[in-house]
C-alpha positions in Angstrom: 82.3 169.8 253.4 84.6 167.0 252.4 83.3 163.9 250.6 83.7 161.7 253.7 81.9 164.1 255.9 78.9 164.2 253.7 78.6 160.4 253.6 78.9 160.3 257.4 76.2 162.8 257.7 74.0 161.1 255.2 74.4 157.7 257.1 73.4 159.3 260.2 70.3 160.9 258.7 69.2 157.4 257.4 69.5 155.7 260.6 67.4 158.5 262.3 64.8 157.8 259.5 64.6 154.1 259.8 64.9 154.2 263.5 61.2 153.7 264.4 60.7 151.0 262.0 63.7 148.9 263.2 62.3 149.4 266.8 58.8 148.2 265.9 60.4 145.1 264.2 62.4 144.1 267.0 59.3 144.4 269.4 57.2 142.3 267.1 59.9 139.6 266.9 60.4 139.9 270.8 56.5 139.2 271.3 56.3 136.0 269.0 57.1 132.8 270.6 59.7 130.4 269.0 59.9 126.7 269.0 62.9 126.9 271.3 61.9 130.0 273.5 59.2 132.3 274.6 55.4 131.8 274.9 53.8 129.3 277.5 55.3 126.2 276.2 59.0 124.9 276.6 60.7 122.2 274.8 60.0 118.5 276.1 63.2 117.6 278.5 63.9 121.3 279.3 64.1 122.2 283.1 60.7 124.3 282.7 59.0 121.1 281.3 60.5 118.8 283.6 59.4 121.0 286.5 55.7 120.9 285.3 55.6 117.2 284.9 53.1 115.6 287.4 54.5 113.7 290.1 54.3 109.9 289.6 52.4 107.7 291.8 51.8 104.1 291.9 49.1 102.6 289.9 47.2 99.1 289.7 46.7 97.1 286.8 44.4 94.0 286.8 44.8 91.0 284.3 42.1 88.1 283.3 42.9 85.1 281.5 41.2 83.8 278.2 37.8 85.3 277.1 35.3 84.0 274.6 31.5 84.3 274.2 30.9 80.5 273.0 28.3 77.9 274.1 26.7 78.9 277.5 28.4 82.3 277.4 26.6 83.4 274.2 23.3 84.0 275.7 25.1 86.3 278.4 25.6 89.2 275.6 21.9 89.6 275.6 22.7 92.0 278.5 26.4 93.1 277.7 26.5 95.1 280.9 26.4 92.0 283.3 27.9 89.6 280.8 31.2 89.0 282.9 29.2 88.4 286.3 30.7 89.5 289.8 34.2 89.5 288.8 33.6 92.9 287.2 33.7 94.5 290.5 37.2 93.3 290.8 38.3 94.7 287.5 36.6 98.1 287.9 38.7 98.7 291.1 42.0 98.9 289.4 43.4 102.1 287.4 43.6 99.5 284.2 42.4 96.1 283.5 43.2 93.6 280.6 42.1 90.2 279.5 42.9 88.1 276.4 40.1 88.1 273.9 40.4 84.7 272.4 37.8 84.9 269.6 37.2 86.7 266.2 34.7 89.6 266.2 32.6 88.6 263.4 29.2 86.9 262.5 30.3 86.1 258.9 33.6 84.8 257.5 35.0 81.4 256.6 36.2 79.0 259.5 39.7 78.3 259.3 40.0 75.1 257.2 40.9 72.0 259.4 40.8 73.9 262.8 39.0 71.8 265.4 37.8 75.0 267.5 37.0 78.1 266.0 35.6 80.9 268.0 33.5 84.1 267.0 31.4 86.5 268.6 29.4 89.6 267.7 30.5 92.9 268.4 28.5 93.2 271.5 31.6 91.3 273.0 33.5 94.4 273.2 30.6 96.4 274.9 30.4 93.6 277.6 34.2 93.9 278.1 34.0 97.7 278.3 31.0 97.5 280.9 32.8 95.0 283.0 35.8 97.5 283.5 38.3 96.1 281.1 40.2 98.8 279.4 42.2 96.9 276.9 42.4 93.2 275.5 44.6 91.5 273.2 43.6 89.4 270.3 47.1 88.2 269.5 46.2 84.5 270.1 45.6 81.2 268.2 41.8 82.0 268.0 42.0 85.7 266.8 41.8 84.9 263.3 39.6 81.9 263.5 37.5 83.4 260.7 40.7 84.0 258.2 40.9 87.3 256.4 37.3 88.1 256.3 36.9 87.7 259.9 39.9 90.1 260.6 38.3 92.8 258.4 35.3 92.3 260.5 37.0 92.3 263.7 39.0 95.5 262.8 35.7 97.3 261.7 34.0 96.3 265.0 37.1 97.6 266.9 37.1 100.9 265.1 33.3 101.3 265.6 33.4 100.4 269.4 36.4 102.6 270.1 37.6 99.8 272.4 41.3 99.3 272.6 42.7 96.1 271.4 46.6 95.0 270.8 48.1 92.2 269.0 46.1 92.5 265.5 45.9 95.0 262.8 45.6 95.7 259.2 49.6 95.4 258.9 52.5 94.9 261.2 52.8 98.4 262.5 49.3 98.3 263.9 49.5 94.8 265.1 52.7 95.6 267.3 51.6 99.2 268.2 51.3 99.4 271.7 48.3 100.9 273.7 49.3 103.8 275.4 47.9 105.6 278.6 49.2 107.8 281.3 48.0 106.6 284.7 48.8 108.8 288.1 51.8 110.3 286.0 53.0 106.9 284.5 53.3 106.6 281.0 52.0 103.0 280.4 52.6 101.0 277.0 51.1 97.7 276.7 52.0 95.4 273.6 50.3 92.2 272.4 52.0 89.0 270.8 51.3 85.2 270.2 53.8 82.6 270.5 51.0 80.1 269.8 50.0 79.6 266.2 49.0 76.5 264.4 51.9 75.7 261.9 49.5 76.0 258.9 48.5 79.2 259.8 51.8 80.9 260.6 52.0 82.4 257.3 48.6 83.5 256.4 47.8 84.8 260.1 51.1 86.8 261.2 50.8 90.6 260.1 53.4 92.0 257.9 54.1 95.3 256.0 51.5 94.3 253.3 49.1 92.0 255.1 46.8 92.3 258.0 47.1 89.7 260.8 48.5 89.0 264.3 51.6 90.4 266.0 53.8 87.2 266.3 56.1 86.4 269.1 57.6 83.8 266.9 59.3 87.0 265.0 61.5 87.5 268.2 63.4 90.2 266.3 60.3 92.2 265.5 58.6 92.0 269.0 61.9 92.9 270.5 62.1 95.9 268.2 58.6 96.9 269.4 59.5 96.6 273.1 62.6 98.7 272.7 60.8 101.4 270.9 58.2 101.6 273.8 60.8 101.9 276.5 62.2 104.9 275.0 58.9 106.8 275.6 57.2 104.9 278.3 57.8 104.6 282.3 56.1 101.3 282.2 56.2 98.6 279.5 53.9 95.5 279.7 54.1 92.7 277.2 51.2 90.3 277.1 51.7 87.3 275.4 49.8 84.1 274.2 52.2 81.4 275.3 52.5 78.1 276.9 51.7 74.5 276.3 48.0 73.4 276.8 47.6 71.7 280.3 51.4 71.7 281.1 51.6 73.2 284.5 55.3 74.5 284.1 56.6 76.8 281.4 57.8 75.3 278.4 61.6 76.0 276.9 60.0 78.6 274.6 58.7 80.7 277.4 61.8 80.3 279.4 63.8 81.5 276.6 61.7 84.5 275.7 61.0 86.0 279.0 64.7 87.1 279.7 65.1 88.3 276.2 62.0 90.8 276.7 63.3 91.9 280.0 66.7 92.8 278.5 64.9 94.7 275.8 62.9 96.9 278.4 59.7 95.0 279.5 58.8 95.4 282.9 55.9 93.1 283.2 55.3 90.2 280.9 51.6 88.3 281.3 50.1 85.8 279.3 48.3 82.5 279.1 47.2 79.7 276.8 47.5 76.4 279.0 43.9 76.7 280.1 45.2 76.1 283.5 47.2 78.5 285.9 51.0 78.8 285.9 53.5 80.5 288.0 53.9 84.2 288.8 56.7 86.3 290.2 59.8 88.2 289.8 62.5 87.4 287.3 65.8 89.5 287.0 63.9 92.3 289.2 60.9 92.4 286.5 57.6 90.6 286.9 56.4 87.5 284.9 53.2 85.6 284.6 53.5 82.2 282.5 49.7 81.4 282.8 46.5 83.3 283.6 44.4 80.2 282.6 40.8 80.5 281.4 38.8 83.5 282.7 35.3 83.6 280.8 35.3 80.2 279.1 33.0 77.5 278.8 35.4 74.9 280.1 35.4 74.4 283.8 36.9 71.2 284.9 38.6 70.9 288.3 42.0 72.4 286.9 40.6 74.3 283.9 37.9 75.9 285.9 40.5 77.5 288.7 40.9 81.1 287.7 41.2 84.4 289.1 42.5 88.1 288.7 46.1 89.2 289.0 46.5 93.0 290.3 50.0 94.5 290.2 50.8 97.6 292.0 53.3 99.5 289.8 55.3 102.6 290.1 57.3 103.2 286.7 59.7 100.3 286.2 58.9 98.8 289.6 56.2 96.1 290.5 55.8 96.9 294.1 53.2 94.4 294.9 51.1 91.4 293.4 47.9 90.2 294.7 45.9 87.3 293.5 41.9 87.3 293.7 40.9 83.5 293.0 37.9 82.6 291.5 36.2 79.5 290.1 34.5 79.2 286.7 30.7 78.5 287.0 28.3 78.7 284.1 31.1 80.0 282.1 31.7 83.2 284.3 34.4 83.5 287.1 32.8 83.6 290.5 35.3 85.1 293.2 36.0 82.4 296.2 35.6 83.5 299.9 36.6 82.1 303.1 38.6 79.1 303.5 38.3 78.1 299.6 39.7 81.7 299.0 42.9 81.1 301.1 43.7 77.6 299.9 43.5 78.8 296.3 45.9 81.7 297.1 48.4 79.4 298.6 48.1 77.0 295.6 48.6 79.8 293.2 51.9 80.9 295.0 53.4 77.3 295.0 53.2 77.3 291.2 56.3 79.7 291.2 58.3 76.6 292.1 58.9 75.0 288.6 58.7 78.5 287.0 62.0 80.1 288.5 60.2 82.9 289.8 60.8 84.8 293.2 58.3 85.9 295.4 60.1 89.5 295.6 62.2 91.6 293.5 
């Protein structure tokens, strides 16, 4: 046998001997799922994953205005389950409900020096909101840090213990601008909270940064717009809850009128907020929905205008707000009591008329 023939024979014999091991190894590799194929999971965005995504259906979200538990309201926390009164029935009907929590959650701390009004409440305030059907609240407002950094630490600790979602506040900027996220009827919803209203002497000490706890500030437009753009990439519906406006001024101020279109351009679908203690206009701007002022809600102030309140309920599917509904109420004993009959109809008509000076449309 020639040398080349012997080499060919040896190679053939080696292949025959190794054959079962090669077959066994190949079979094992075939049975193991990989990150890109095999198994029961498909990569996000693949045809298989898209086919298994639940169908998106419209959802409802309700908003109330400013909430604190000072004065006559403090006693209501003795029974947190009924603290918000009859308006709770309206909030519970929606898939999501949200309010502006305009108070620090602390029983200690040092009041902000020189501030005329400082609000604080015990942790049972969070229990009261949850019991009323509220799913998320914003503390990004000009009272969220009324008890300074000590009050902030207490607030964040209470939020962690309660596991009640709060936006617009955090131990650093990443936390403060972080959205609340929930999938509702197949819609991936993201809600960001921020404040455009801060007393000038507290802007620096109350604004969250990479190294300082505090509030999400809309005065830092670039940072807020960045948060909206980030949320847009992974959400079907992006909502921005703002503390904005001028106290007791019935029409939106220039800062509001300038910011709203920028947030819409960045990807916001709904912008809702308050601060003025009175109701301002709601409606459509560039195909998106904007509310310039929700007024007081659970609040000790209840004058002829400051006592006018209600619940705004939006029906939303993805980026489209299909319907808005106003449930009018009047603050009585600190809590909103829904109106009925002729008073209700008159209040709805008045609410719709507020769009006039806000430059908002009644339809998309």
